[in-house]
C-alpha positions as semicolon CSV with decimal commas, in nm:
position;residue;x (nm);y (nm);z (nm)
1;M;-0,005;-0,007;-0,003
2;N;0,142;0,338;-0,090
3;G;0,056;0,708;-0,122
4;W;-0,284;0,854;-0,045
5;R;-0,434;0,504;0,011
6;L;-0,180;0,449;0,283
7;L;-0,260;0,781;0,447
8;G;-0,636;0,718;0,429
9;S;-0,600;0,368;0,579
10;L;-0,383;0,503;0,864
11;T;-0,635;0,788;0,935
12;V;-0,928;0,548;0,945
13;L;-0,728;0,305;1,182
14;L;-0,632;0,597;1,401
15;G;-0,995;0,713;1,418
16;V;-1,126;0,363;1,508
17;L;-0,860;0,332;1,778
18;V;-0,953;0,652;1,942
19;V;-1,322;0,583;1,935
20;I;-1,279;0,235;2,081
21;L;-1,047;0,353;2,368
22;G;-1,256;0,670;2,450
23;S;-1,586;0,490;2,441
24;S;-1,465;0,186;2,637
25;H;-1,496;0,414;2,945
26;G;-1,787;0,620;2,831
27;W;-1,550;0,905;2,740
28;D;-1,476;0,982;3,097
29;V;-1,133;1,097;3,225
30;E;-0,996;0,742;3,204
31;G;-1,107;0,685;2,856
32;L;-0,964;1,021;2,747
33;R;-0,629;0,929;2,909
34;L;-0,625;0,601;2,733
35;A;-0,679;0,781;2,396
36;I;-0,407;1,039;2,481
37;R;-0,160;0,760;2,565
38;A;-0,247;0,565;2,243
39;T;-0,219;0,864;2,009
40;A;0,113;0,966;2,180
41;R;0,244;0,624;2,077
42;T;0,103;0,638;1,720
43;S;0,231;0,992;1,669
44;L;0,591;0,898;1,782
45;L;0,592;0,579;1,570
46;L;0,473;0,774;1,257
47;F;0,714;1,054;1,316
48;A;1,007;0,806;1,364
49;L;0,925;0,640;1,026
50;A;0,900;0,974;0,844
51;F;1,199;1,146;1,012
52;T;1,432;0,843;0,954
53;A;1,317;0,739;0,611
54;G;1,601;0,909;0,421
55;P;1,874;0,823;0,664
56;L;1,759;0,445;0,678
57;L;1,766;0,424;0,300
58;Q;2,121;0,569;0,302
59;L;2,239;0,326;0,579
60;A;2,059;0,015;0,474
61;P;1,913;0,029;0,116
62;N;1,651;-0,250;0,060
63;E;1,281;-0,288;-0,038
64;G;1,166;-0,188;0,310
65;T;1,377;0,139;0,336
66;R;1,294;0,225;-0,027
67;W;0,924;0,193;0,054
68;L;0,962;0,416;0,361
69;R;1,142;0,686;0,158
70;R;0,880;0,669;-0,116
71;N;0,598;0,703;0,141
72;R;0,776;0,963;0,369
73;R;0,529;1,237;0,272
74;Y;0,222;1,032;0,358
75;L;0,379;0,895;0,678
76;G;0,461;1,262;0,773
77;L;0,095;1,365;0,704
78;A;-0,034;1,063;0,898
79;F;0,187;1,182;1,192
80;A;0,039;1,534;1,173
81;I;-0,314;1,394;1,179
82;S;-0,230;1,159;1,474
83;H;-0,076;1,439;1,670
84;F;-0,365;1,687;1,610
85;V;-0,607;1,422;1,718
86;H;-0,381;1,371;2,031
87;L;-0,407;1,758;2,081
88;G;-0,788;1,735;2,041
89;V;-0,827;1,472;2,308
90;I;-0,603;1,660;2,544
91;V;-0,813;1,974;2,493
92;V;-1,132;1,762;2,572
93;L;-0,947;1,635;2,890
94;A;-0,865;1,987;2,984
95;L;-1,217;2,094;2,946
96;T;-1,353;1,781;3,139
97;D;-1,111;1,810;3,438
98;R;-0,906;2,121;3,445
99;A;-0,751;2,039;3,780
100;L;-0,622;1,706;3,668
101;F;-0,489;1,854;3,338
102;W;-0,269;2,098;3,521
103;T;-0,137;1,832;3,746
104;L;-0,023;1,644;3,437
105;T;0,147;1,944;3,265
106;N;0,268;2,291;3,320
107;L;0,293;2,619;3,136
108;N;0,650;2,551;2,999
109;T;0,531;2,223;2,853
110;V;0,234;2,386;2,692
111;V;0,467;2,650;2,528
112;L;0,722;2,391;2,404
113;A;0,439;2,168;2,262
114;G;0,264;2,472;2,112
115;A;0,579;2,561;1,917
116;A;0,603;2,196;1,807
117;Y;0,241;2,208;1,671
118;L;0,323;2,523;1,475
119;F;0,615;2,339;1,309
120;I;0,396;2,027;1,249
121;A;0,131;2,248;1,086
122;A;0,384;2,421;0,868
123;M;0,555;2,098;0,753
124;A;0,220;1,940;0,675
125;V;0,108;2,244;0,474
126;T;0,437;2,236;0,278
127;S;0,410;1,865;0,208
128;F;0,230;1,913;-0,122
129;D;0,398;1,987;-0,450
130;R;0,237;2,322;-0,504
131;T;0,314;2,467;-0,151
132;A;0,662;2,312;-0,153
133;A;0,735;2,484;-0,483
134;W;0,613;2,813;-0,348
135;L;0,835;2,782;-0,047
136;G;1,142;2,693;-0,261
137;P;1,382;2,385;-0,210
138;R;1,620;2,564;0,016
139;R;1,361;2,699;0,260
140;W;1,168;2,386;0,244
141;R;1,465;2,172;0,351
142;L;1,542;2,424;0,627
143;L;1,182;2,416;0,762
144;H;1,173;2,038;0,757
145;L;1,516;1,990;0,912
146;V;1,475;2,246;1,191
147;G;1,104;2,149;1,248
148;G;1,181;1,778;1,249
149;W;1,460;1,827;1,512
150;Y;1,243;2,057;1,717
151;I;0,960;1,799;1,721
152;W;1,227;1,538;1,818
153;V;1,327;1,767;2,115
154;S;0,956;1,794;2,213
155;F;0,919;1,424;2,212
156;A;1,253;1,374;2,409
157;V;1,135;1,621;2,682
158;A;0,777;1,483;2,710
159;V;0,893;1,115;2,730
160;G;1,212;1,181;2,924
161;K;1,041;1,341;3,216
162;R;0,781;1,069;3,238
163;V;1,017;0,767;3,213
164;P;1,111;0,771;3,583
165;L;0,744;0,778;3,680
166;D;0,584;0,529;3,439
167;A;0,725;0,216;3,274
168;F;0,476;0,281;2,986
169;Y;0,723;0,544;2,860
170;W;1,031;0,315;2,833
171;P;0,957;0,170;2,490
172;M;0,880;0,534;2,365
173;A;1,223;0,644;2,522
174;V;1,399;0,373;2,318
175;V;1,232;0,497;1,994
176;V;1,326;0,862;2,066
177;V;1,695;0,768;2,119
178;A;1,687;0,538;1,811
179;I;1,557;0,824;1,600
180;A;1,854;1,058;1,687
181;A;2,102;0,765;1,655
182;V;1,990;0,685;1,295
183;R;1,996;1,057;1,195
184;L;2,340;1,121;1,345
185;V;2,502;0,804;1,205
186;A;2,373;0,883;0,860
187;M;2,497;1,239;0,890
188;R;2,843;1,123;0,996
189;R;2,864;0,876;0,723
190;R;2,757;1,137;0,465
191;S;3,020;1,378;0,588
192;R;3,286;1,115;0,560
193;R;3,199;1,060;0,207
194;Q;3,201;1,419;0,121
195;V;3,555;1,444;0,269
196;Q;3,670;1,141;0,071
197;V;3,519;1,301;-0,260
198;A;3,683;1,626;-0,172
199;G;4,018;1,467;-0,102
């Protein structure tokens, strides 16, 4: 499955997951928290696939990594949808139980996450041929590079501060570290090749 069909299928699966988890508790606080946790995981997984698609192809070219690179745009859009659904459920939780919401977060986290969502929106909007052409190749690359790393930092902070409190976040921490490792190893290998060509 590729392209828009892939994006559509992932969106439907995400919607079904949120509805099942939320309605399993009658959309009370516990159901909302289950949906928040689930969409946090789907968002991180989709972000990891999109953000490492190019580096993985560089490090290990095969059918799987070629498929990832070919569908990077659609995986990135699926990540944006997943994370905005995540935000939507968080807003519902805040409206349902404001006191609980502020025990789970703080103003600094809200600001950091808010900036990440601005990057996600900008990157999603410029994931189409027409908007990417309007932005230009150089600015497009800069936006998606800086935005991608900022989103990674946002995940690292959000997951890192919860790891000591909840074992649920350990697998997510492993994914966060793996994302950075893949990107940095690919960057180092690319730099070495450029030095060898120049030499």
